[in-house]
N, C-alpha and C positions, 0 to 999 in steps of 0.2 A: 553552212552546207553550199550555201550560195557562191562564199567566196573560193572553197574548193572546186568546185566545178565552174566558177568562171576562170581558175585558172589552168583549168585543164584544155577548158574548150574554146577560150579565150587567146591563149596563150600557149596551148599546148603542153604543160607541163605535168609532168604524172604528180600523184599524191606523195610519191617519193621525194621527188624532187622540191615538192612543197612545202614538205618538210625538213631536206635538207639533207635526206641520208637514210634516216631513220625516225621508224613508226610507232614503234617501243620505247618507254622512260626505259634507262639502264642507269645506275650508281653512279656513271660519267654524271652524266644531268642534272643529277640530285648535287656534287660535291661542287660544277659552277656553279647552276644557277642560285641551290645553298648559301655557296660561299660569298657568291657576289651580292645578295642580299643581304646578308648579314654584315657583310660591308659598307653595305650603302646607307645601312640602315646607320650602323656604327657611325657615321661618316654623320648623317640626317644630325646624331641625339648629340654630336661634337658643337655642330655648327649650333644647335639651339641651345648649349652647357655657353657658346662662345657668347653667342647674340641674345641673349635668356629672350628671346622669342618660344614661345608656345610653353605647352606645359607634356610632362609624363603621368598617364595614370592608363591602367586596365582597365579598359573599358569597351570591351570585345561587342559587334554588332554580327550574331553568329547569321541572324537574314541576310545581310549586308555578303557576307563572306561567301555565302553561298550562292549566292547571285553576279557573285565574282568569277564561283571555281566557271560559269560559262561565256561572262561577259568575256572576263582574260585570255582565253584560247580561243576567242574571236577574233580580239583584240589582233594578239599574238600570230594569228594563222592568215587576215587581214596583212596588216607591217612586217613580221618576217616573215609568213610563209608562199608570199604574195610578192607583193610593194619591193621588199629588197631581195627579192631570187630575181622578179624581172630587173629591176636596174643594176643587180648584178650584173647580167648576161652583156647592159649595156658599158657597163664603165667600170667592171670591178669592183676589189671592196671598200676600197677607200668613200669612191664613191656611192654606192650603197646605202654605206653608214649615214655618213653625214644626210642622203637625201631623204630615205624615210624617218632622219632626226626628224627633220626639221619639217615632213609632211605631220609624221604621229605628234608633234610639239604645237603644230596650229588644229590640230582636231583637238586641244582640249584648249582649257580658258587660256588670256594673257597676260603677262602681267610674268611676277617672279617666280609663280608654280610654272609654268610653259616652258620657263626657262628648264626649270629643273628634270620637265619632263623630254625636256630634248637631250640631255646631259644625262641619262639617263639611257632613253632610248639610244644612245652610241653605246651603252655599256649592254645593255639588250642585246644589241645588235651584234655584239664583242664575243657575248658572251654564244650566241647560238653558230656563228659560223666557228667559235673554239669547239664548242663541244660537235656541232658535226649533226645537231638535234634542236628540231624547235621545243623539244619537252623541256629542255632548260634553260632557255627563255620565260616560257611560264612559269617555271617553277621559281625562278627571280620573280618577273611578275605577282604571281599569286604570294611568293612571301612577301615581295612591299606593303603589299596592297591590305595584307595582315597587320602587318608593322605600324604602318600608318595608320591605317583605321582605327586598327586597338589600344595603340599604346601616347599616339601623338596629336596632343590638340591644341 
């Protein structure tokens, strides 16, 4: 809520503008977000198979997934809803994608994991801009966290 109010009162952005136009999720959001999540997960599995790093096992953490429902909405509201939209006003789409990827990646642990976050953030931003809604990015984020937390160890 603080992020949405900050966007409204600090930057004069409406809620609709922060959410990139649509406040309700649509099938288009599911197609873009879910499709990108499946594609990225397949890429991660391919990388694991090629390097022999990690293992795949079904070990869902339902409490963690429940917490992700809220934390991912907050992260998407902050990174794509506010930061991306503000930087988009300043420098256009390419600038906002690169800038939010660097900022969002720096909020996570450094090393190869952070590099993966930066690359994934580029895709999150593209999906957000292409689908025209924050919901697509949220679905992608939620899908990736579910796959990563439940299957990859």
